C-alpha positions in Angstrom: 17.2 1.6 -0.9 13.4 3.8 -0.2 12.9 4.2 -3.9 13.1 0.4 -4.4 10.5 -0.3 -2.3 8.2 2.8 -3.7 8.6 0.8 -7.0 8.3 -2.6 -6.2 4.8 -1.6 -4.0 3.7 0.1 -7.4 4.7 -3.3 -9.2 2.5 -5.0 -6.9 -0.6 -2.7 -7.0 -0.6 -3.2 -10.7 -0.9 -7.4 -10.5 -3.5 -6.7 -8.0 -5.6 -4.1 -9.7 -4.7 -6.5 -12.7 -5.7 -9.7 -11.2 -9.1 -8.0 -9.5 -10.1 -6.5 -13.2 -9.2 -10.0 -15.2 -11.6 -11.7 -16.9 -10.8 -15.2 -17.0 -13.0 -17.4 -16.9 -11.5 -20.0 -14.7 -10.8 -16.8 -11.6 -14.3 -18.3 -9.2 -16.4 -15.0 -8.1 -17.2 -15.6 -4.2 -20.5 -16.8 -3.3 -22.8 -12.9 -2.8 -23.8 -15.5 0.7 -20.3 -16.1 2.3 -20.1 -12.7 3.0 -22.2 -9.8 5.0 -22.0 -6.3 6.3 -23.7 -4.5 9.0 -23.3 -1.3 10.2 -23.4 -1.4 14.1 -22.8 2.5 14.7 -21.5 5.3 13.1 -21.2 8.1 15.5 -19.9 11.2 16.9 -21.3 11.0 19.4 -20.4 9.6 22.8 -23.7 7.3 24.3 -24.6 10.2 26.5 -25.5 12.6 23.0 -22.2 14.6 23.9 -19.3 14.6 20.3 -16.7 12.8 21.1 -13.7 15.0 22.2 -10.6 15.5 18.9 -7.6 12.7 18.8 -4.8 13.9 20.7 -1.4 13.7 17.7 0.7 11.9 19.9 1.5 8.3 18.9 -1.8 5.9 18.4 -2.0 2.9 20.5 -4.9 0.6 19.7 -5.6 -2.5 22.8 -8.5 -4.3 22.6 -10.3 -6.3 25.2 -12.4 -8.4 26.3 -14.7 -8.5 29.0 -16.7 -10.4 31.0 -18.7 -9.8 34.0 -20.4 -11.9 36.1 -23.9 -12.0 36.7 -24.9 -9.4 39.7 -21.8 -8.2 39.7 -21.2 -3.9 39.4 -17.3 -2.1 38.0 -16.2 0.6 39.6 -16.6 4.5 38.6 -13.9 4.7 36.3 -13.5 7.0 33.2 -12.1 6.7 29.8 -9.4 9.4 29.3 -9.8 7.9 25.4 -12.2 7.0 22.4 -13.7 3.8 22.9 -16.4 1.8 21.7 -17.4 -2.1 21.7 -19.8 -4.9 21.0 -22.2 -6.8 23.8 -21.2 -9.9 22.6 -23.6 -11.6 25.3 -25.7 -10.9 28.4 -26.9 -7.7 29.6 -25.2 -4.5 30.8 -26.6 -1.3 32.0 -23.9 2.0 32.3 -24.6 4.8 34.1 -22.9 7.6 34.6 -22.2 9.9 37.8 -24.8 12.3 37.0 -28.0 10.0 36.5 -27.8 8.7 32.6 -28.4 5.0 31.6 -27.3 3.2 29.0 -29.3 -1.0 29.0 -27.5 -3.0 27.0 -27.9 -6.9 25.1 -27.0 -8.5 23.2 -25.4 -7.6 20.2 -25.7 -3.9 21.2 -23.6 -1.6 19.8 -21.8 0.9 22.6 -19.7 4.4 21.9 -18.6 4.6 25.1 -18.1 8.2 27.2 -15.0 10.1 27.0 -14.1 11.3 30.7 -17.1 11.1 32.3 -17.1 8.7 35.3 -19.9 6.0 34.7 -20.0 2.8 35.5 -21.8 -1.0 34.9 -23.2 -3.2 36.2 -24.8 -6.7 35.2 -28.4 -7.3 36.7 -28.9 -10.2 34.7 -28.5 -14.4 35.5 -26.0 -14.9 33.0 -22.4 -13.1 32.3 -21.9 -10.8 30.7 -19.4 -10.4 27.6 -18.0 -7.4 25.5 -15.0 -6.1 23.1 -14.2 -2.7 23.6 -11.5 -1.0 21.3 -10.0 2.2 22.6 -8.1 4.5 20.2 -5.4 5.7 22.6 -2.0 6.6 22.9 0.8 4.8 24.3 1.3 7.1 26.7 -2.2 7.6 28.2 -4.6 5.2 30.5 -8.0 3.8 29.2 -9.3 3.4 32.4 -8.8 5.8 35.7 -10.8 4.3 38.6 -12.8 7.4 40.5 -14.4 7.3 43.4 -18.4 6.9 44.6 
């Protein structure tokens, strides 16, 4: 059964490659302007300059959250035991560690979040802040832990 699945996958891959390499004039090339890629961030460090920890060897679990923070709202002091990164979609957000390091984000800015470092965020703007955050955790690990200030 496993061998048959491998053969089917190999045959499908060959067909895909033949299709991609075809010089058939009927095949339409996509408009070069219809797709663009802009790298927002690539880093081995969190925003405070600390090196990111190694990934655990447990079963991985990816979580993606869309978080909305109202104008004037302040998040609880917390820490993330897992690597996470996000992009502020709208508004503004200030992130501060317990030790006083500060990061100001505006719409469109990426963030590679601190790991196992107590911090909180505050929306000092006049509009809600929305951020999408991707967490690279494990099945048995929480993505956030509330800390005391």
